[in-house]
Each structure stands twice: as structure tokens, then as C-alpha cells.
ZAPA-648329 format. One record per atom (N, C-alpha, C, O): residue number from 1; residue in three letters; atom name; x, y, z. Coordinates in pm, whole numbers, plus 50000, padded with zeros to 5 digits. Example, Ala and Ser with C-alpha at 12.3 -4.5 7.8 and 13.67 -1.06 7.14 Angstrom:
<sites>
{n: 1, res: ALA, atom: N, xx: 51319, yy: 49431, zz: 50780}
{n: 1, res: ALA, atom: CA, xx: 51230, yy: 49550, zz: 50780}
{n: 1, res: ALA, atom: C, xx: 51320, yy: 49670, zz: 50780}
{n: 1, res: ALA, atom: O, xx: 51424, yy: 49668, zz: 50846}
{n: 2, res: SER, atom: N, xx: 51285, yy: 49775, zz: 50708}
{n: 2, res: SER, atom: CA, xx: 51367, yy: 49894, zz: 50714}
{n: 2, res: SER, atom: C, xx: 51290, yy: 50003, zz: 50787}
{n: 2, res: SER, atom: O, xx: 51341, yy: 50114, zz: 50804}
</sites>
This chain:
<sites>
{n: 1, res: MET, atom: N, xx: 78855, yy: 17888, zz: 84150}
{n: 1, res: MET, atom: CA, xx: 78818, yy: 17959, zz: 84276}
{n: 1, res: MET, atom: C, xx: 78680, yy: 17920, zz: 84314}
{n: 1, res: MET, atom: O, xx: 78598, yy: 17894, zz: 84226}
{n: 2, res: ARG, atom: N, xx: 78650, yy: 17916, zz: 84434}
{n: 2, res: ARG, atom: CA, xx: 78513, yy: 17886, zz: 84498}
{n: 2, res: ARG, atom: C, xx: 78449, yy: 18010, zz: 84518}
{n: 2, res: ARG, atom: O, xx: 78503, yy: 18120, zz: 84523}
{n: 3, res: ASP, atom: N, xx: 78313, yy: 17980, zz: 84531}
{n: 3, res: ASP, atom: CA, xx: 78225, yy: 18101, zz: 84576}
{n: 3, res: ASP, atom: C, xx: 78194, yy: 18108, zz: 84711}
{n: 3, res: ASP, atom: O, xx: 78160, yy: 18214, zz: 84765}
{n: 4, res: VAL, atom: N, xx: 78206, yy: 17976, zz: 84785}
{n: 4, res: VAL, atom: CA, xx: 78159, yy: 17965, zz: 84895}
{n: 4, res: VAL, atom: C, xx: 78277, yy: 17883, zz: 84975}
{n: 4, res: VAL, atom: O, xx: 78329, yy: 17780, zz: 84934}
{n: 5, res: GLU, atom: N, xx: 78303, yy: 17943, zz: 85081}
{n: 5, res: GLU, atom: CA, xx: 78408, yy: 17876, zz: 85177}
{n: 5, res: GLU, atom: C, xx: 78365, yy: 17728, zz: 85208}
{n: 5, res: GLU, atom: O, xx: 78248, yy: 17692, zz: 85221}
{n: 6, res: PRO, atom: N, xx: 78476, yy: 17648, zz: 85220}
{n: 6, res: PRO, atom: CA, xx: 78444, yy: 17516, zz: 85247}
{n: 6, res: PRO, atom: C, xx: 78372, yy: 17512, zz: 85377}
{n: 6, res: PRO, atom: O, xx: 78394, yy: 17598, zz: 85463}
{n: 7, res: GLY, atom: N, xx: 78275, yy: 17406, zz: 85397}
{n: 7, res: GLY, atom: CA, xx: 78177, yy: 17389, zz: 85494}
{n: 7, res: GLY, atom: C, xx: 78080, yy: 17488, zz: 85520}
{n: 7, res: GLY, atom: O, xx: 78020, yy: 17487, zz: 85628}
{n: 8, res: ARG, atom: N, xx: 78056, yy: 17574, zz: 85432}
{n: 8, res: ARG, atom: CA, xx: 77953, yy: 17685, zz: 85432}
{n: 8, res: ARG, atom: C, xx: 77857, yy: 17651, zz: 85314}
{n: 8, res: ARG, atom: O, xx: 77900, yy: 17633, zz: 85201}
{n: 9, res: ARG, atom: N, xx: 77722, yy: 17642, zz: 85348}
{n: 9, res: ARG, atom: CA, xx: 77624, yy: 17618, zz: 85239}
{n: 9, res: ARG, atom: C, xx: 77589, yy: 17754, zz: 85169}
{n: 9, res: ARG, atom: O, xx: 77601, yy: 17862, zz: 85228}
{n: 10, res: ARG, atom: N, xx: 77545, yy: 17744, zz: 85040}
{n: 10, res: ARG, atom: CA, xx: 77496, yy: 17851, zz: 84984}
{n: 10, res: ARG, atom: C, xx: 77365, yy: 17891, zz: 85026}
{n: 10, res: ARG, atom: O, xx: 77286, yy: 17804, zz: 85063}
{n: 11, res: ALA, atom: N, xx: 77331, yy: 18014, zz: 85024}
{n: 11, res: ALA, atom: CA, xx: 77196, yy: 18053, zz: 85066}
{n: 11, res: ALA, atom: C, xx: 77087, yy: 18024, zz: 84963}
{n: 11, res: ALA, atom: O, xx: 77092, yy: 18069, zz: 84849}
{n: 12, res: GLY, atom: N, xx: 76999, yy: 17954, zz: 85003}
{n: 12, res: GLY, atom: CA, xx: 76891, yy: 17894, zz: 84912}
{n: 12, res: GLY, atom: C, xx: 76743, yy: 17950, zz: 84962}
{n: 12, res: GLY, atom: O, xx: 76731, yy: 18035, zz: 85050}
{n: 13, res: PRO, atom: N, xx: 76644, yy: 17895, zz: 84899}
{n: 13, res: PRO, atom: CA, xx: 76515, yy: 17930, zz: 84946}
{n: 13, res: PRO, atom: C, xx: 76508, yy: 17893, zz: 85086}
{n: 13, res: PRO, atom: O, xx: 76531, yy: 17775, zz: 85114}
{n: 14, res: SER, atom: N, xx: 76477, yy: 17980, zz: 85185}
{n: 14, res: SER, atom: CA, xx: 76465, yy: 17963, zz: 85335}
{n: 14, res: SER, atom: C, xx: 76309, yy: 17910, zz: 85360}
{n: 14, res: SER, atom: O, xx: 76211, yy: 17946, zz: 85294}
{n: 15, res: LYS, atom: N, xx: 76309, yy: 17842, zz: 85440}
{n: 15, res: LYS, atom: CA, xx: 76177, yy: 17799, zz: 85520}
{n: 15, res: LYS, atom: C, xx: 76106, yy: 17911, zz: 85553}
{n: 15, res: LYS, atom: O, xx: 76156, yy: 17999, zz: 85623}
{n: 16, res: PRO, atom: N, xx: 75952, yy: 17921, zz: 85491}
{n: 16, res: PRO, atom: CA, xx: 75866, yy: 18016, zz: 85552}
{n: 16, res: PRO, atom: C, xx: 75865, yy: 18019, zz: 85695}
{n: 16, res: PRO, atom: O, xx: 75886, yy: 17916, zz: 85758}
{n: 17, res: ASP, atom: N, xx: 75838, yy: 18155, zz: 85765}
{n: 17, res: ASP, atom: CA, xx: 75795, yy: 18163, zz: 85892}
{n: 17, res: ASP, atom: C, xx: 75682, yy: 18088, zz: 85928}
{n: 17, res: ASP, atom: O, xx: 75609, yy: 18047, zz: 85838}
{n: 18, res: PRO, atom: N, xx: 75652, yy: 18060, zz: 86061}
{n: 18, res: PRO, atom: CA, xx: 75511, yy: 17994, zz: 86068}
{n: 18, res: PRO, atom: C, xx: 75414, yy: 18118, zz: 86081}
{n: 18, res: PRO, atom: O, xx: 75444, yy: 18236, zz: 86097}
{n: 19, res: CYS, atom: N, xx: 75271, yy: 18050, zz: 86070}
{n: 19, res: CYS, atom: CA, xx: 75172, yy: 18168, zz: 86103}
{n: 19, res: CYS, atom: C, xx: 75197, yy: 18233, zz: 86244}
{n: 19, res: CYS, atom: O, xx: 75236, yy: 18163, zz: 86337}
{n: 20, res: PRO, atom: N, xx: 75178, yy: 18356, zz: 86256}
{n: 20, res: PRO, atom: CA, xx: 75232, yy: 18427, zz: 86381}
{n: 20, res: PRO, atom: C, xx: 75101, yy: 18381, zz: 86477}
{n: 20, res: PRO, atom: O, xx: 75128, yy: 18362, zz: 86595}
{n: 21, res: ILE, atom: N, xx: 74970, yy: 18362, zz: 86438}
{n: 21, res: ILE, atom: CA, xx: 74865, yy: 18310, zz: 86535}
{n: 21, res: ILE, atom: C, xx: 74875, yy: 18177, zz: 86596}
{n: 21, res: ILE, atom: O, xx: 74864, yy: 18158, zz: 86717}
{n: 22, res: CYS, atom: N, xx: 74898, yy: 18080, zz: 86505}
{n: 22, res: CYS, atom: CA, xx: 74878, yy: 17945, zz: 86542}
{n: 22, res: CYS, atom: C, xx: 75019, yy: 17850, zz: 86537}
{n: 22, res: CYS, atom: O, xx: 75045, yy: 17751, zz: 86606}
{n: 23, res: GLY, atom: N, xx: 75091, yy: 17909, zz: 86442}
{n: 23, res: GLY, atom: CA, xx: 75227, yy: 17818, zz: 86437}
{n: 23, res: GLY, atom: C, xx: 75237, yy: 17738, zz: 86329}
{n: 23, res: GLY, atom: O, xx: 75345, yy: 17684, zz: 86302}
{n: 24, res: LYS, atom: N, xx: 75126, yy: 17721, zz: 86254}
{n: 24, res: LYS, atom: CA, xx: 75132, yy: 17627, zz: 86136}
{n: 24, res: LYS, atom: C, xx: 75183, yy: 17677, zz: 86020}
{n: 24, res: LYS, atom: O, xx: 75189, yy: 17800, zz: 86016}
{n: 25, res: PRO, atom: N, xx: 75229, yy: 17603, zz: 85905}
{n: 25, res: PRO, atom: CA, xx: 75303, yy: 17655, zz: 85800}
{n: 25, res: PRO, atom: C, xx: 75201, yy: 17754, zz: 85731}
{n: 25, res: PRO, atom: O, xx: 75080, yy: 17732, zz: 85730}
{n: 26, res: PRO, atom: N, xx: 75255, yy: 17854, zz: 85680}
{n: 26, res: PRO, atom: CA, xx: 75166, yy: 17948, zz: 85598}
{n: 26, res: PRO, atom: C, xx: 75117, yy: 17886, zz: 85467}
{n: 26, res: PRO, atom: O, xx: 75182, yy: 17796, zz: 85415}
{n: 27, res: GLU, atom: N, xx: 74990, yy: 17935, zz: 85406}
{n: 27, res: GLU, atom: CA, xx: 74946, yy: 17891, zz: 85280}
{n: 27, res: GLU, atom: C, xx: 74965, yy: 18027, zz: 85185}
{n: 27, res: GLU, atom: O, xx: 74967, yy: 18140, zz: 85234}
{n: 28, res: ALA, atom: N, xx: 74975, yy: 18005, zz: 85070}
{n: 28, res: ALA, atom: CA, xx: 75015, yy: 18111, zz: 84984}
{n: 28, res: ALA, atom: C, xx: 74893, yy: 18202, zz: 84976}
{n: 28, res: ALA, atom: O, xx: 74910, yy: 18324, zz: 84969}
{n: 29, res: ALA, atom: N, xx: 74789, yy: 18158, zz: 84977}
{n: 29, res: ALA, atom: CA, xx: 74656, yy: 18256, zz: 84974}
{n: 29, res: ALA, atom: C, xx: 74648, yy: 18370, zz: 85089}
{n: 29, res: ALA, atom: O, xx: 74603, yy: 18485, zz: 85080}
{n: 30, res: PHE, atom: N, xx: 74702, yy: 18307, zz: 85192}
{n: 30, res: PHE, atom: CA, xx: 74688, yy: 18401, zz: 85323}
{n: 30, res: PHE, atom: C, xx: 74835, yy: 18420, zz: 85384}
{n: 30, res: PHE, atom: O, xx: 74847, yy: 18435, zz: 85506}
{n: 31, res: VAL, atom: N, xx: 74943, yy: 18420, zz: 85304}
{n: 31, res: VAL, atom: CA, xx: 75071, yy: 18453, zz: 85368}
{n: 31, res: VAL, atom: C, xx: 75060, yy: 18600, zz: 85431}
{n: 31, res: VAL, atom: O, xx: 75007, yy: 18696, zz: 85373}
{n: 32, res: PRO, atom: N, xx: 75125, yy: 18604, zz: 85574}
{n: 32, res: PRO, atom: CA, xx: 75185, yy: 18519, zz: 85647}
{n: 32, res: PRO, atom: C, xx: 75107, yy: 18413, zz: 85722}
{n: 32, res: PRO, atom: O, xx: 75164, yy: 18331, zz: 85795}
{n: 33, res: PHE, atom: N, xx: 74978, yy: 18417, zz: 85704}
{n: 33, res: PHE, atom: CA, xx: 74888, yy: 18331, zz: 85776}
{n: 33, res: PHE, atom: C, xx: 74884, yy: 18197, zz: 85736}
{n: 33, res: PHE, atom: O, xx: 74952, yy: 18168, zz: 85638}
{n: 34, res: CYS, atom: N, xx: 74812, yy: 18099, zz: 85797}
{n: 34, res: CYS, atom: CA, xx: 74782, yy: 17970, zz: 85734}
{n: 34, res: CYS, atom: C, xx: 74649, yy: 17963, zz: 85685}
{n: 34, res: CYS, atom: O, xx: 74622, yy: 17877, zz: 85601}
{n: 35, res: SER, atom: N, xx: 74554, yy: 18050, zz: 85732}
{n: 35, res: SER, atom: CA, xx: 74419, yy: 18041, zz: 85669}
{n: 35, res: SER, atom: C, xx: 74338, yy: 18184, zz: 85685}
{n: 35, res: SER, atom: O, xx: 74384, yy: 18281, zz: 85746}
{n: 36, res: ALA, atom: N, xx: 74241, yy: 18181, zz: 85636}
{n: 36, res: ALA, atom: CA, xx: 74152, yy: 18317, zz: 85651}
{n: 36, res: ALA, atom: C, xx: 74118, yy: 18338, zz: 85807}
{n: 36, res: ALA, atom: O, xx: 74124, yy: 18451, zz: 85855}
{n: 37, res: ARG, atom: N, xx: 74086, yy: 18238, zz: 85876}
{n: 37, res: ARG, atom: CA, xx: 74057, yy: 18230, zz: 85997}
{n: 37, res: ARG, atom: C, xx: 74167, yy: 18319, zz: 86099}
{n: 37, res: ARG, atom: O, xx: 74136, yy: 18405, zz: 86181}
{n: 38, res: CYS, atom: N, xx: 74302, yy: 18267, zz: 86066}
{n: 38, res: CYS, atom: CA, xx: 74398, yy: 18340, zz: 86134}
{n: 38, res: CYS, atom: C, xx: 74419, yy: 18488, zz: 86090}
{n: 38, res: CYS, atom: O, xx: 74435, yy: 18580, zz: 86169}
{n: 39, res: ALA, atom: N, xx: 74417, yy: 18499, zz: 85967}
{n: 39, res: ALA, atom: CA, xx: 74426, yy: 18637, zz: 85932}
{n: 39, res: ALA, atom: C, xx: 74305, yy: 18719, zz: 85989}
{n: 39, res: ALA, atom: O, xx: 74335, yy: 18834, zz: 86018}
{n: 40, res: ASP, atom: N, xx: 74184, yy: 18684, zz: 86009}
{n: 40, res: ASP, atom: CA, xx: 74084, yy: 18744, zz: 86053}
{n: 40, res: ASP, atom: C, xx: 74098, yy: 18779, zz: 86214}
{n: 40, res: ASP, atom: O, xx: 74048, yy: 18874, zz: 86274}
{n: 41, res: ILE, atom: N, xx: 74178, yy: 18677, zz: 86264}
{n: 41, res: ILE, atom: CA, xx: 74203, yy: 18677, zz: 86438}
{n: 41, res: ILE, atom: C, xx: 74306, yy: 18807, zz: 86436}
{n: 41, res: ILE, atom: O, xx: 74288, yy: 18903, zz: 86510}
{n: 42, res: ASP, atom: N, xx: 74398, yy: 18799, zz: 86358}
{n: 42, res: ASP, atom: CA, xx: 74518, yy: 18923, zz: 86361}
{n: 42, res: ASP, atom: C, xx: 74450, yy: 19049, zz: 86339}
{n: 42, res: ASP, atom: O, xx: 74470, yy: 19142, zz: 86418}
{n: 43, res: LEU, atom: N, xx: 74357, yy: 19065, zz: 86221}
{n: 43, res: LEU, atom: CA, xx: 74294, yy: 19184, zz: 86195}
{n: 43, res: LEU, atom: C, xx: 74192, yy: 19229, zz: 86329}
{n: 43, res: LEU, atom: O, xx: 74205, yy: 19342, zz: 86375}
{n: 44, res: GLY, atom: N, xx: 74104, yy: 19148, zz: 86380}
{n: 44, res: GLY, atom: CA, xx: 74041, yy: 19156, zz: 86497}
{n: 44, res: GLY, atom: C, xx: 74148, yy: 19224, zz: 86608}
{n: 44, res: GLY, atom: O, xx: 74109, yy: 19326, zz: 86664}
{n: 45, res: ARG, atom: N, xx: 74256, yy: 19181, zz: 86636}
{n: 45, res: ARG, atom: CA, xx: 74351, yy: 19227, zz: 86744}
{n: 45, res: ARG, atom: C, xx: 74385, yy: 19375, zz: 86718}
{n: 45, res: ARG, atom: O, xx: 74384, yy: 19463, zz: 86804}
{n: 46, res: TRP, atom: N, xx: 74420, yy: 19392, zz: 86570}
{n: 46, res: TRP, atom: CA, xx: 74449, yy: 19538, zz: 86547}
{n: 46, res: TRP, atom: C, xx: 74353, yy: 19622, zz: 86549}
{n: 46, res: TRP, atom: O, xx: 74379, yy: 19742, zz: 86561}
{n: 47, res: LEU, atom: N, xx: 74226, yy: 19579, zz: 86537}
{n: 47, res: LEU, atom: CA, xx: 74088, yy: 19681, zz: 86525}
{n: 47, res: LEU, atom: C, xx: 74048, yy: 19705, zz: 86678}
{n: 47, res: LEU, atom: O, xx: 73980, yy: 19802, zz: 86712}
{n: 48, res: THR, atom: N, xx: 74096, yy: 19614, zz: 86765}
{n: 48, res: THR, atom: CA, xx: 74042, yy: 19625, zz: 86904}
{n: 48, res: THR, atom: C, xx: 74168, yy: 19677, zz: 86988}
{n: 48, res: THR, atom: O, xx: 74171, yy: 19668, zz: 87111}
{n: 49, res: ASP, atom: N, xx: 74270, yy: 19733, zz: 86912}
{n: 49, res: ASP, atom: CA, xx: 74371, yy: 19795, zz: 86994}
{n: 49, res: ASP, atom: C, xx: 74462, yy: 19707, zz: 87081}
{n: 49, res: ASP, atom: O, xx: 74531, yy: 19760, zz: 87169}
{n: 50, res: ARG, atom: N, xx: 74465, yy: 19565, zz: 87059}
{n: 50, res: ARG, atom: CA, xx: 74541, yy: 19489, zz: 87119}
{n: 50, res: ARG, atom: C, xx: 74695, yy: 19475, zz: 87074}
{n: 50, res: ARG, atom: O, xx: 74783, yy: 19423, zz: 87143}
{n: 51, res: TYR, atom: N, xx: 74714, yy: 19532, zz: 86941}
{n: 51, res: TYR, atom: CA, xx: 74831, yy: 19554, zz: 86876}
{n: 51, res: TYR, atom: C, xx: 74847, yy: 19706, zz: 86885}
{n: 51, res: TYR, atom: O, xx: 74744, yy: 19773, zz: 86872}
{n: 52, res: VAL, atom: N, xx: 74956, yy: 19765, zz: 86906}
{n: 52, res: VAL, atom: CA, xx: 74953, yy: 19902, zz: 86916}
{n: 52, res: VAL, atom: C, xx: 75112, yy: 19939, zz: 86858}
{n: 52, res: VAL, atom: O, xx: 75214, yy: 19879, zz: 86894}
{n: 53, res: ILE, atom: N, xx: 75108, yy: 20034, zz: 86776}
{n: 53, res: ILE, atom: CA, xx: 75265, yy: 20076, zz: 86736}
{n: 53, res: ILE, atom: C, xx: 75280, yy: 20194, zz: 86806}
{n: 53, res: ILE, atom: O, xx: 75198, yy: 20286, zz: 86809}
{n: 54, res: PRO, atom: N, xx: 75410, yy: 20188, zz: 86875}
{n: 54, res: PRO, atom: CA, xx: 75460, yy: 20296, zz: 86978}
{n: 54, res: PRO, atom: C, xx: 75493, yy: 20417, zz: 86878}
{n: 54, res: PRO, atom: O, xx: 75551, yy: 20391, zz: 86773}
{n: 55, res: THR, atom: N, xx: 75461, yy: 20535, zz: 86907}
{n: 55, res: THR, atom: CA, xx: 75504, yy: 20654, zz: 86869}
{n: 55, res: THR, atom: C, xx: 75602, yy: 20732, zz: 86936}
{n: 55, res: THR, atom: O, xx: 75622, yy: 20719, zz: 87057}
{n: 56, res: ALA, atom: N, xx: 75675, yy: 20827, zz: 86851}
{n: 56, res: ALA, atom: CA, xx: 75771, yy: 20910, zz: 86940}
{n: 56, res: ALA, atom: C, xx: 75700, yy: 20971, zz: 87054}
{n: 56, res: ALA, atom: O, xx: 75748, yy: 20959, zz: 87167}
{n: 57, res: GLU, atom: N, xx: 75576, yy: 21046, zz: 87032}
{n: 57, res: GLU, atom: CA, xx: 75509, yy: 21087, zz: 87137}
{n: 57, res: GLU, atom: C, xx: 75490, yy: 21013, zz: 87263}
{n: 57, res: GLU, atom: O, xx: 75508, yy: 21064, zz: 87374}
{n: 58, res: ASP, atom: N, xx: 75451, yy: 20887, zz: 87241}
{n: 58, res: ASP, atom: CA, xx: 75434, yy: 20796, zz: 87368}
{n: 58, res: ASP, atom: C, xx: 75568, yy: 20784, zz: 87428}
{n: 58, res: ASP, atom: O, xx: 75575, yy: 20788, zz: 87550}
{n: 59, res: GLU, atom: N, xx: 75681, yy: 20771, zz: 87357}
{n: 59, res: GLU, atom: CA, xx: 75821, yy: 20764, zz: 87416}
{n: 59, res: GLU, atom: C, xx: 75835, yy: 20882, zz: 87494}
{n: 59, res: GLU, atom: O, xx: 75880, yy: 20874, zz: 87608}
{n: 60, res: ASP, atom: N, xx: 75801, yy: 20992, zz: 87442}
{n: 60, res: ASP, atom: CA, xx: 75853, yy: 21116, zz: 87519}
{n: 60, res: ASP, atom: C, xx: 75761, yy: 21139, zz: 87669}
{n: 60, res: ASP, atom: O, xx: 75802, yy: 21195, zz: 87771}
{n: 61, res: GLU, atom: N, xx: 75637, yy: 21083, zz: 87647}
{n: 61, res: GLU, atom: CA, xx: 75556, yy: 21093, zz: 87775}
{n: 61, res: GLU, atom: C, xx: 75608, yy: 20999, zz: 87882}
{n: 61, res: GLU, atom: O, xx: 75614, yy: 21032, zz: 88001}
{n: 62, res: ASP, atom: N, xx: 75648, yy: 20875, zz: 87832}
{n: 62, res: ASP, atom: CA, xx: 75699, yy: 20793, zz: 87928}
{n: 62, res: ASP, atom: C, xx: 75839, yy: 20832, zz: 87978}
{n: 62, res: ASP, atom: O, xx: 75870, yy: 20795, zz: 88092}
{n: 63, res: ALA, atom: N, xx: 75924, yy: 20901, zz: 87905}
{n: 63, res: ALA, atom: CA, xx: 76059, yy: 20942, zz: 87964}
{n: 63, res: ALA, atom: C, xx: 76046, yy: 21057, zz: 88053}
{n: 63, res: ALA, atom: O, xx: 76136, yy: 21074, zz: 88136}
{n: 64, res: ASP, atom: N, xx: 75946, yy: 21142, zz: 88049}
{n: 64, res: ASP, atom: CA, xx: 75943, yy: 21260, zz: 88144}
{n: 64, res: ASP, atom: C, xx: 75903, yy: 21231, zz: 88266}
{n: 64, res: ASP, atom: O, xx: 75942, yy: 21310, zz: 88352}
{n: 65, res: GLY, atom: N, xx: 75837, yy: 21141, zz: 88304}
{n: 65, res: GLY, atom: CA, xx: 75806, yy: 21089, zz: 88454}
{n: 65, res: GLY, atom: C, xx: 75685, yy: 21176, zz: 88508}
{n: 65, res: GLY, atom: O, xx: 75641, yy: 21157, zz: 88621}
{n: 66, res: VAL, atom: N, xx: 75628, yy: 21279, zz: 88415}
{n: 66, res: VAL, atom: CA, xx: 75522, yy: 21362, zz: 88451}
{n: 66, res: VAL, atom: C, xx: 75394, yy: 21286, zz: 88433}
{n: 66, res: VAL, atom: O, xx: 75407, yy: 21184, zz: 88366}
{n: 67, res: GLY, atom: N, xx: 75289, yy: 21309, zz: 88473}
{n: 67, res: GLY, atom: CA, xx: 75154, yy: 21230, zz: 88456}
{n: 67, res: GLY, atom: C, xx: 75114, yy: 21240, zz: 88318}
{n: 67, res: GLY, atom: O, xx: 75210, yy: 21270, zz: 88247}
{n: 68, res: SER, atom: N, xx: 75007, yy: 21225, zz: 88255}
{n: 68, res: SER, atom: CA, xx: 74943, yy: 21230, zz: 88144}
{n: 68, res: SER, atom: C, xx: 74927, yy: 21379, zz: 88098}
{n: 68, res: SER, atom: O, xx: 74949, yy: 21477, zz: 88170}
{n: 69, res: ARG, atom: N, xx: 74888, yy: 21382, zz: 87970}
{n: 69, res: ARG, atom: CA, xx: 74903, yy: 21519, zz: 87884}
{n: 69, res: ARG, atom: C, xx: 74791, yy: 21605, zz: 87940}
{n: 69, res: ARG, atom: O, xx: 74804, yy: 21727, zz: 87951}
{n: 70, res: SER, atom: N, xx: 74668, yy: 21532, zz: 87980}
{n: 70, res: SER, atom: CA, xx: 74574, yy: 21636, zz: 88061}
{n: 70, res: SER, atom: C, xx: 74626, yy: 21693, zz: 88184}
{n: 70, res: SER, atom: O, xx: 74581, yy: 21801, zz: 88221}
{n: 71, res: ASP, atom: N, xx: 74725, yy: 21627, zz: 88259}
{n: 71, res: ASP, atom: CA, xx: 74763, yy: 21669, zz: 88386}
{n: 71, res: ASP, atom: C, xx: 74854, yy: 21785, zz: 88367}
{n: 71, res: ASP, atom: O, xx: 74856, yy: 21871, zz: 88455}
{n: 72, res: ARG, atom: N, xx: 74930, yy: 21797, zz: 88262}
{n: 72, res: ARG, atom: CA, xx: 75021, yy: 21904, zz: 88224}
{n: 72, res: ARG, atom: C, xx: 74956, yy: 22025, zz: 88170}
{n: 72, res: ARG, atom: O, xx: 75005, yy: 22137, zz: 88174}
{n: 73, res: ASN, atom: N, xx: 74823, yy: 21989, zz: 88112}
{n: 73, res: ASN, atom: CA, xx: 74752, yy: 22110, zz: 88026}
{n: 73, res: ASN, atom: C, xx: 74681, yy: 22210, zz: 88152}
{n: 73, res: ASN, atom: O, xx: 74645, yy: 22326, zz: 88136}
{n: 74, res: GLY, atom: N, xx: 74672, yy: 22139, zz: 88269}
{n: 74, res: GLY, atom: CA, xx: 74554, yy: 22222, zz: 88349}
{n: 74, res: GLY, atom: C, xx: 74534, yy: 22170, zz: 88471}
{n: 74, res: GLY, atom: O, xx: 74449, yy: 22219, zz: 88545}
</sites>
């Protein structure tokens, strides 16, 4: 009995995703980045609010079509 259908390959080690900043292959010491420089660039983007994780509160404000929270309070 075969474990894999004919014509299909077994899942093996996959190729790592490229660095999200520059696209180069990642280095083990900086995964998922290729260098300390790219890791620092990413950190800087988080610290300067260029990356934002949406929250349920943000979705509620967008969905109601009413202005900002300060408009509703007074």
C-alpha cells in the first residue's frame, strides 16, 4: 500500500519565506529577516505606527458611519 497518491510528492522541508522587508532569503539568526538591519527597519515601522493591528473597536466605529468617538460624546 502506498502512502502517497501517484504523481504527488510527500511534504518535505519547505523553502523559507523571503525577508518581508527586502525579499532576500532569511538568515537563521534573524528569522524571518535576512539581517539585523531589516529587523530594525521592521521594528521602527511598528514603533512609528506604520503597522497597526485593527481591533474590534475600530471595526465598530467604521461600520456605524457616525463620526469619531469625540463627535458622539458631545
